[in-house]
C-alpha positions as CSV (number, residue, x, y, z in Angstrom):
1,X,100.0,118.4,109.1
2,X,101.7,116.9,106.1
3,X,103.0,119.3,103.5
4,X,103.8,117.3,100.4
5,X,106.0,114.3,99.6
6,X,108.8,113.3,101.8
7,X,112.3,112.8,100.4
8,X,111.8,109.0,100.5
9,X,108.5,109.3,98.6
10,X,110.1,111.6,96.0
11,X,113.0,109.1,95.5
12,X,110.7,106.2,95.1
13,X,108.7,108.0,92.4
14,X,111.9,108.8,90.6
15,X,112.8,105.0,90.8
16,X,109.4,104.3,89.3
17,X,110.2,106.5,86.3
18,X,113.6,104.9,85.8
19,X,112.2,101.4,85.9
20,X,109.8,102.3,83.1
21,X,112.6,104.0,81.2
22,X,114.5,100.7,81.3
23,X,111.4,99.0,79.9
24,X,110.4,97.3,83.1
25,X,106.7,97.7,84.0
26,X,106.5,98.1,87.9
27,X,102.9,97.0,88.0
28,X,102.6,94.1,85.4
29,X,99.2,92.8,84.5
30,X,100.0,89.1,83.9
31,X,99.6,86.5,86.7
32,X,102.7,85.3,88.6
33,X,102.2,81.7,89.5
34,X,104.0,80.5,92.7
35,X,104.7,76.9,93.7
36,X,106.1,77.4,97.2
37,X,105.7,79.4,100.4
38,X,108.2,80.5,103.0
39,X,106.7,78.6,105.9
40,X,106.5,75.4,103.9
41,X,110.1,75.6,102.8
42,X,111.4,76.4,106.3
43,X,109.4,73.5,107.8
44,X,110.0,70.8,105.3
45,X,113.3,71.4,103.4
46,X,115.4,69.3,105.7
47,X,112.9,66.5,105.5
48,X,112.9,66.3,101.7
49,X,115.5,68.5,100.0
50,X,114.8,67.1,96.5
51,X,111.3,68.7,96.6
52,X,112.8,72.2,96.5
53,X,115.1,72.2,93.5
54,X,112.9,74.6,91.6
55,X,110.8,77.0,93.6
56,X,108.8,80.1,92.7
57,X,107.9,82.5,95.4
58,X,106.5,86.0,95.6
59,X,106.4,88.6,98.4
60,X,107.7,91.9,99.8
61,X,111.3,92.8,100.3
62,X,111.6,93.3,104.1
63,X,115.3,93.8,104.5
64,X,118.4,94.0,102.3
65,X,122.1,93.3,102.9
66,X,123.9,94.3,99.7
67,X,127.6,93.1,99.5
68,X,128.8,94.2,96.1
69,X,128.3,91.4,93.6
70,X,126.1,89.4,95.9
71,X,123.2,90.2,98.3
72,X,121.0,88.7,100.9
73,X,117.4,89.8,101.2
74,X,114.5,88.9,103.4
75,X,111.3,88.1,101.4
76,X,107.9,88.1,103.2
77,X,105.0,86.2,101.7
78,X,101.6,85.4,103.3
79,X,103.1,82.6,105.5
80,X,106.2,84.3,106.8
81,X,109.7,85.4,105.9
82,X,112.6,83.6,104.2
83,X,116.1,84.7,103.2
84,X,116.9,84.9,99.5
85,X,120.4,85.1,97.9
86,X,121.1,87.0,94.7
87,X,124.4,86.8,92.9
88,X,125.1,89.4,90.1
89,X,126.9,87.2,87.6
90,X,124.3,84.4,87.8
91,X,121.4,86.9,87.3
92,X,123.3,88.7,84.6
93,X,125.6,86.2,82.9
94,X,126.4,88.5,80.0
95,X,128.1,91.9,79.8
96,X,124.9,93.8,80.7
97,X,124.7,93.9,84.5
98,X,121.8,96.4,84.6
99,X,119.3,94.0,86.2
100,X,121.4,93.6,89.3
101,X,123.6,96.8,89.5
102,X,120.8,99.2,88.7
103,X,117.4,97.6,89.1
104,X,118.0,95.5,92.2
105,X,120.6,97.6,94.0
106,X,119.3,101.1,93.2
107,X,115.7,101.0,92.0
108,X,114.2,98.5,94.4
109,X,113.3,99.3,98.0
110,X,112.0,97.7,101.2
111,X,108.3,97.1,100.7
112,X,108.5,96.3,97.0
113,X,106.9,93.1,95.8
114,X,109.0,90.8,93.7
115,X,108.7,87.3,92.3
116,X,111.8,85.0,92.4
117,X,112.7,81.6,90.9
118,X,115.5,79.5,92.2
119,X,116.5,76.6,94.4
120,X,116.7,76.1,98.1
121,X,120.0,75.7,99.9
122,X,121.5,76.1,103.4
123,X,124.1,78.9,103.9
124,X,127.3,78.4,105.7
125,X,125.7,79.8,108.9
126,X,123.0,77.1,108.6
127,X,120.1,79.3,107.4
128,X,117.7,77.9,104.9
129,X,117.6,80.2,101.9
130,X,116.5,80.5,98.3
131,X,119.3,80.9,95.7
132,X,117.7,83.2,93.1
133,X,118.2,82.5,89.4
134,X,115.5,85.0,88.2
135,X,113.5,87.8,89.7
136,X,110.7,90.0,88.5
137,X,109.3,93.3,89.8
138,X,105.7,92.8,90.7
139,X,104.7,96.1,92.5
140,X,106.7,99.2,93.3
141,X,106.0,100.6,96.8
142,X,105.8,104.4,96.8
143,X,105.7,104.8,100.6
144,X,108.4,103.5,102.9
145,X,107.3,100.9,105.5
146,X,108.1,101.6,109.2
147,X,111.4,99.8,110.0
148,X,110.8,97.4,112.8
149,X,114.1,96.1,114.2
150,X,114.4,92.7,115.9
151,X,117.5,91.4,117.8
152,X,118.7,87.8,117.9
153,X,116.3,87.0,120.7
154,X,113.3,88.3,118.8
155,X,112.9,91.5,120.9
156,X,111.3,94.3,118.8
157,X,112.7,97.9,118.6
158,X,111.2,100.9,116.9
159,X,108.0,99.0,116.4
160,X,104.9,100.2,114.6
161,X,103.0,100.3,117.9
162,X,100.8,103.4,117.9
163,X,97.2,101.9,118.3
164,X,95.5,104.7,116.2
165,X,98.0,104.2,113.3
166,X,97.8,100.4,113.6
167,X,94.0,100.3,113.4
168,X,93.8,103.0,110.7
169,X,96.5,101.5,108.5
170,X,95.9,97.8,109.2
171,X,97.6,97.0,105.8
172,X,100.8,98.4,107.3
173,X,100.3,96.9,110.7
174,X,99.9,93.3,109.5
175,X,102.9,93.8,107.1
176,X,105.4,94.9,109.7
177,X,103.7,93.1,112.7
178,X,102.8,89.7,111.0
179,X,102.3,88.0,114.4
180,X,99.0,89.9,114.7
181,X,97.7,87.8,111.8
182,X,97.2,85.0,114.3
183,X,94.3,87.0,115.9
184,X,92.4,87.0,112.6
185,X,93.3,83.4,111.8
186,X,91.8,82.5,115.2
187,X,88.8,84.7,114.5
188,X,88.1,82.6,111.4
189,X,88.4,79.4,113.5
190,X,85.9,80.7,116.0
191,X,83.3,81.4,113.4
192,X,84.0,78.2,111.4
193,X,83.9,75.9,114.4
194,X,80.6,77.4,115.6
195,X,79.2,77.1,112.1
196,X,80.3,73.5,111.8
197,X,78.7,72.7,115.2
198,X,75.4,74.2,114.2
199,X,75.4,72.5,110.8
200,X,76.1,69.1,112.5
201,X,72.9,69.6,114.5
202,X,70.9,70.1,111.3
203,X,70.2,73.9,111.7
204,X,70.3,76.1,108.6
205,X,72.3,79.2,108.0
206,X,70.2,82.0,106.6
207,X,70.3,85.7,105.7
208,X,67.9,88.4,106.8
209,X,67.6,92.1,105.9
210,X,70.2,94.6,107.1
211,X,68.1,97.6,106.0
212,X,64.9,97.4,108.1
213,X,61.8,99.6,108.2
214,X,61.5,99.1,112.0
215,X,64.5,98.9,114.3
216,X,63.6,95.9,116.5
217,X,65.0,93.0,118.3
218,X,67.0,94.8,120.9
219,X,67.2,98.0,123.0
220,X,69.6,100.2,121.2
221,X,69.8,103.5,119.3
222,X,69.8,102.8,115.5
223,X,71.5,104.4,112.5
224,X,68.8,106.0,110.3
225,X,68.9,106.4,106.5
226,X,66.4,107.1,103.7
227,X,65.3,105.2,100.6
228,X,64.7,107.6,97.8
229,X,62.6,105.5,95.5
230,X,60.3,104.3,98.2
231,X,60.5,107.7,100.0
232,X,60.6,106.1,103.4
233,X,63.0,105.9,106.4
234,X,65.1,102.8,106.9
235,X,67.4,101.7,109.7
236,X,70.5,99.6,109.8
237,X,69.6,96.6,111.9
238,X,70.3,96.6,115.6
239,X,69.4,92.9,115.6
240,X,68.1,90.2,113.3
241,X,65.9,88.5,115.9
242,X,62.5,89.4,114.6
243,X,63.2,88.2,111.1
244,X,64.7,84.9,112.3
245,X,61.7,84.2,114.4
246,X,59.5,84.9,111.4
247,X,61.3,81.9,109.8
248,X,60.5,79.7,112.8
249,X,56.8,80.7,112.2
250,X,57.4,79.7,108.5
251,X,58.2,76.1,109.6
252,X,62.0,75.9,110.0
253,X,63.1,73.9,113.1
254,X,66.4,75.7,113.5
255,X,67.9,78.8,111.8
256,X,71.0,80.8,112.5
257,X,72.9,83.8,111.0
258,X,76.3,85.4,111.3
259,X,75.9,89.1,110.4
260,X,76.8,92.7,111.0
261,X,74.8,94.7,113.5
262,X,74.9,98.5,113.8
263,X,74.2,100.5,117.0
264,X,74.5,104.3,117.1
265,X,76.1,104.4,120.5
266,X,79.4,105.0,122.3
267,X,82.7,103.5,121.4
268,X,85.1,102.0,124.0
269,X,87.3,98.9,124.6
270,X,84.3,96.5,124.1
271,X,82.0,98.4,121.8
272,X,82.2,99.3,118.1
273,X,79.2,100.8,116.3
274,X,79.5,98.0,113.7
275,X,80.0,94.5,115.2
276,X,79.5,90.8,114.3
277,X,76.7,88.8,115.9
278,X,75.5,85.3,115.6
279,X,71.8,84.6,116.4
280,X,70.2,81.2,116.4
281,X,66.6,80.1,117.0
282,X,65.6,76.4,117.6
283,X,61.9,75.3,117.7
284,X,60.5,73.2,120.6
285,X,63.3,74.2,123.0
286,X,63.6,76.5,126.0
287,X,66.3,78.5,127.7
288,X,67.3,75.6,130.0
289,X,68.1,73.5,127.0
290,X,69.9,76.5,125.5
291,X,72.3,76.8,128.5
292,X,73.5,73.2,127.9
293,X,73.9,73.9,124.2
294,X,76.0,77.0,124.9
295,X,78.3,75.0,127.3
296,X,78.9,72.4,124.6
297,X,79.4,74.9,121.8
298,X,81.8,77.2,123.6
299,X,83.9,74.3,124.8
300,X,84.2,73.1,121.2
301,X,85.1,76.6,120.0
302,X,87.8,76.9,122.6
303,X,89.4,73.6,121.7
304,X,89.2,74.3,118.0
305,X,90.8,77.7,118.5
306,X,93.4,77.1,121.2
307,X,93.6,73.3,121.5
308,X,92.2,73.3,125.0
309,X,89.0,74.2,126.9
310,X,91.1,76.3,129.2
311,X,92.1,79.7,127.7
312,X,94.5,82.3,129.2
313,X,92.8,85.7,129.3
314,X,94.9,88.3,131.0
315,X,95.9,86.9,134.4
316,X,93.0,84.4,134.4
317,X,92.7,80.9,133.2
318,X,89.2,80.7,131.8
319,X,87.7,77.2,131.7
320,X,85.0,76.7,129.0
321,X,84.3,73.2,130.0
322,X,80.8,72.9,131.5
323,X,78.8,73.0,133.7
324,X,78.9,76.8,134.3
325,X,77.7,78.6,137.5
326,X,74.1,79.8,137.4
327,X,72.7,82.7,139.3
328,X,69.5,84.6,138.9
329,X,69.9,88.3,138.4
330,X,68.4,89.1,141.8
331,X,70.7,86.4,143.4
332,X,73.7,87.9,141.8
333,X,72.9,91.4,143.0
334,X,72.4,90.1,146.5
335,X,75.6,88.1,146.4
336,X,77.8,91.1,145.5
337,X,76.0,93.9,147.2
338,X,74.1,92.3,150.1
339,X,70.9,94.0,148.9
340,X,67.7,92.2,147.9
341,X,66.1,94.3,145.1
342,X,63.6,91.7,144.0
343,X,60.6,93.3,145.7
344,X,61.6,97.0,145.3
345,X,59.5,99.6,143.6
346,X,60.9,102.0,141.1
347,X,61.2,104.7,143.8
348,X,63.0,102.3,146.2
349,X,65.4,101.3,143.3
350,X,66.2,105.0,142.7
351,X,67.0,105.4,146.4
352,X,69.2,102.2,146.3
353,X,71.1,103.5,143.2
354,X,71.7,106.8,145.1
355,X,73.1,104.9,148.1
356,X,75.4,102.9,145.8
357,X,76.6,106.0,144.0
358,X,75.0,104.9,140.7
359,X,73.8,107.8,138.4
360,X,70.2,107.6,137.2
361,X,67.9,109.8,135.2
362,X,64.1,110.3,134.8
363,X,63.9,108.1,131.7
364,X,64.8,105.0,133.6
365,X,62.1,102.5,134.4
366,X,62.3,99.7,137.0
367,X,64.1,97.3,134.6
368,X,66.7,99.8,133.6
369,X,67.4,100.6,137.3
370,X,67.9,97.0,138.1
371,X,70.2,96.7,135.1
372,X,72.3,99.7,136.2
373,X,72.9,98.1,139.6
374,X,73.8,94.8,138.1
375,X,76.2,96.4,135.5
376,X,77.9,98.6,138.1
377,X,78.2,96.1,141.0
378,X,78.1,92.6,139.6
379,X,79.5,92.2,136.1
380,X,83.2,92.7,136.9
381,X,83.0,89.8,139.4
382,X,81.9,87.2,136.8
383,X,85.3,85.9,135.6
384,X,84.6,82.2,134.9
385,X,81.7,81.5,132.5
386,X,78.5,82.3,134.4
387,X,74.8,82.2,133.5
388,X,72.8,85.1,134.9
389,X,69.1,84.0,134.6
390,X,65.6,85.1,135.2
391,X,65.5,88.8,134.4
392,X,62.7,91.3,135.4
393,X,60.0,91.4,132.8
394,X,60.6,95.2,132.2
395,X,64.1,94.5,130.9
396,X,63.1,92.0,128.2
397,X,60.2,92.7,125.9
398,X,60.8,89.7,123.7
399,X,61.2,86.9,126.3
400,X,58.5,84.5,127.6
401,X,57.2,85.1,131.1
402,X,58.8,82.8,133.7
403,X,56.9,79.5,134.2
404,X,56.9,79.8,138.0
405,X,58.2,83.3,139.1
406,X,55.9,86.3,138.8
407,X,57.4,89.4,137.2
408,X,60.4,87.6,135.6
409,X,61.1,86.2,132.2
410,X,63.0,83.1,131.0
411,X,66.2,84.7,129.9
412,X,69.9,84.3,130.6
413,X,73.0,86.1,129.7
414,X,76.4,84.5,129.7
415,X,79.3,86.4,131.2
416,X,83.0,85.7,130.9
417,X,85.9,87.7,132.3
418,X,83.5,90.4,133.5
419,X,81.7,90.9,130.1
420,X,78.5,89.6,128.6
421,X,79.1,87.5,125.4
422,X,75.7,86.0,124.9
423,X,72.0,86.5,125.5
424,X,69.2,83.9,125.3
425,X,65.4,83.5,125.9
426,X,62.6,81.2,126.0
427,X,61.1,83.2,123.2
428,X,57.8,85.0,123.7
429,X,55.2,83.4,121.3
430,X,52.0,84.8,122.7
431,X,51.0,87.6,120.2
432,X,48.7,89.4,122.7
433,X,51.4,89.5,125.4
434,X,54.0,90.6,122.8
435,X,51.8,93.5,121.6
436,X,51.3,94.7,125.2
437,X,55.1,94.5,125.7
438,X,55.7,96.7,122.6
439,X,53.1,99.1,123.9
440,X,55.0,99.3,127.2
441,X,58.2,100.1,125.2
442,X,56.3,103.0,123.5
443,X,55.6,104.5,126.9
444,X,59.3,104.4,127.7
445,X,60.1,106.0,124.4
446,X,57.6,108.8,125.3
447,X,59.6,109.3,128.5
448,X,62.7,109.9,126.4
449,X,64.3,106.4,126.3
450,X,66.2,106.5,123.0
451,X,66.8,102.7,123.2
452,X,63.2,101.7,123.7
453,X,61.8,99.3,121.0
454,X,59.4,100.4,118.3
455,X,56.0,98.7,117.6
456,X,56.4,96.0,114.9
457,X,52.9,95.2,113.8
458,X,54.0,92.7,111.1
459,X,55.9,90.7,113.7
460,X,52.9,90.6,115.9
461,X,50.9,89.4,112.9
462,X,53.4,86.7,112.3
463,X,53.0,85.5,115.9
464,X,49.2,85.5,115.4
465,X,49.7,82.8,112.7
466,X,51.4,80.7,115.4
467,X,55.0,80.2,116.5
468,X,56.0,77.0,118.2
469,X,57.8,77.1,121.6
470,X,61.3,78.4,120.7
471,X,64.6,79.2,122.3
472,X,66.9,81.9,120.8
473,X,70.5,82.9,121.4
474,X,72.6,85.8,120.4
475,X,76.4,85.7,120.6
476,X,78.8,88.7,120.4
477,X,81.4,87.2,118.1
478,X,83.9,90.0,118.5
479,X,83.9,89.6,122.3
480,X,84.3,85.8,122.0
481,X,87.2,86.4,119.7
482,X,88.7,88.8,122.3
483,X,88.6,85.9,124.8
484,X,90.0,83.3,122.5
485,X,92.9,85.5,121.5
486,X,93.6,87.1,124.9
487,X,92.9,90.7,123.7
488,X,91.6,93.4,125.9
489,X,90.1,95.8,123.3
490,X,87.6,95.0,120.5
491,X,89.7,97.1,118.1
492,X,92.4,94.4,118.1
493,X,90.1,91.8,116.8
494,X,88.5,93.9,114.0
495,X,90.4,94.3,110.8
496,X,89.1,97.8,110.4
497,X,87.5,99.3,113.5
498,X,85.6,102.6,113.3
499,X,88.0,105.6,113.7
500,X,87.6,109.3,114.0
501,X,88.1,111.2,110.7
502,X,91.8,111.4,109.7
503,X,93.4,114.8,109.3
504,X,93.7,115.2,105.5
505,X,97.0,115.6,103.8
506,X,97.3,119.1,102.4
507,X,99.5,119.6,99.3
508,X,101.5,122.9,99.1
509,X,103.5,124.6,96.5
510,X,107.1,125.5,97.3
511,X,106.0,129.1,97.8
512,X,103.2,128.1,100.2
513,X,105.7,125.9,102.2
514,X,108.1,128.8,102.4
515,X,105.4,131.1,103.9
516,X,103.9,128.4,106.1
517,X,107.3,127.6,107.6
518,X,107.5,131.1,109.0
519,X,104.4,130.6,111.2
520,X,105.0,128.6,114.4
521,X,102.0,126.7,115.9
522,X,100.3,128.7,118.6
523,X,102.0,132.0,117.7
524,X,100.6,135.2,116.1
525,X,102.7,137.4,113.8
526,X,102.1,140.9,112.4
527,X,101.3,140.4,108.8
528,X,103.7,143.2,107.8
529,X,106.6,141.6,109.8
530,X,106.1,138.3,108.0
531,X,105.9,139.9,104.6
532,X,109.1,141.9,105.4
533,X,111.0,138.6,105.8
534,X,110.2,137.6,102.2
535,X,112.3,140.3,100.6
536,X,112.6,138.7,97.2
537,X,108.8,138.3,96.8
538,X,106.7,140.5,94.6
539,X,103.4,141.9,95.9
540,X,101.5,139.6,93.5
541,X,103.4,136.5,94.7
542,X,102.7,137.4,98.3
543,X,99.0,138.1,97.7
544,X,98.5,134.9,95.7
545,X,100.3,132.7,98.2
546,X,98.6,134.2,101.3
547,X,95.2,133.8,99.6
548,X,95.9,130.2,98.8
549,X,96.9,129.3,102.4
550,X,94.0,131.0,104.0
551,X,91.7,129.5,101.4
552,X,93.0,126.0,102.3
553,X,92.2,126.7,105.9
554,X,95.9,126.4,106.9
555,X,96.5,130.0,108.0
556,X,94.2,132.7,109.2
557,X,94.3,136.5,109.3
558,X,92.8,138.2,112.3
559,X,92.2,142.0,112.6
560,X,92.9,143.6,116.0
561,X,93.4,147.2,117.2
562,X,97.1,146.6,116.7
563,X,96.8,145.6,113.1
564,X,96.5,142.4,111.0
565,X,97.9,139.2,112.5
566,X,98.8,135.9,110.9
567,X,98.6,132.5,112.6
568,X,98.0,128.8,112.0
569,X,94.3,127.9,111.9
């Protein structure tokens, strides 16, 4: 629990006041135009020293080495860090040395933003630096940054490494751990390379509704909300599939969308309730064609992101160059369990799950039981890119029936490093069959399946106008980025992953702090004994302070047979 400003925070606020008293605005409104960046200077200065005779940079102060009349400081901009050199008598050529002696040495801190003008030179130790002739305060930092120490070999000590703090305060994380920026730079490359590939094929990027009246296109629990003006329930989309297929009905040959999806489900290392998906639908194609397209696309993404089709993921070298292994779902279960489930009834599948130690419940139909066996016994074995094909019809209400195998649909999922990253169908375009599949989903919902799909009459109506043969694909972008950046948790590849509510900072008066400090966590104290320790307090001061702390929910008073006791709440 935080109880007010720290000493450092108080000192920084005092520096803020002193800057303004000196006529320096710590948060100036006017633009500060830069003409150089740290990484560019460090990479190119030795090649052409004449290009850096007048440079203007801006960034954060990240370290300071003040040596009387001269100082070395490390400045960090968006590209990296560079050393700057400040000399008092050059910055303040006249009698007034306030800018250096007071402003720079005493009122600036690590974390403050400054702009500097000067020229680039090489120090006696061979370090490329900027000799500062002018500097300007651009933003005063009121909270101290964590101090991350690095030795000469680059080893990090006292790092800002707590995952919860890093994800919650990404603005601090990426400031003191700038290497993590590469994850998000690569994330951008993944999306852009995929987008470029689709555009080259002539497919069009589109946008579809996020707020939907019916949660469709996938088996998942939705987030629900309410539109006041229309007085109707709406859902954050769990998929954009049904809207994209409406556009195929409308006559587009190929459409795709990068967008946020929302599923009101559990959170773990590979699941966030808000995630990024890419879905694409191409007319006159099938799932066999789509497998070849996926192989080509992922190879291009890997090369664009990492310079090679082979990507290091944990201890594995994942090769994204096709062709990939192909197994039907039933074949994969038989391969890794030795059990043929293809002809089993629902009752037999329940018995098989029990023998394999897989938990089930009464809401699970045949498709869900097969999926549980696959998830538990097969997925972890699929390290290299693998297509799992031909799913039971009960598992996939939106896919076309298999052209030659009864009871299956033309669907594949692609698995890499034990996780599914993509899902594709030969899309169901028979409106009568589609309506019957939706009706089957309603029966599962009646049995208590919270992830069953709802009936979408308008989508059925769209199919009745005619949709050409179509293949569709959905990629989990976050999981692909995890692979391309060798990260084991989805939180590492999201700027701002969903977090539990943060414990709020509680401000206290000096009197409240004095009383609170007498109450140790987990202990109970007789109210009279605590009051007796505050000998200089009046009854009014005691009553007011105690009422304030109990009202803020910090302390509680409990009545027992032995008297009134005080403790932390």
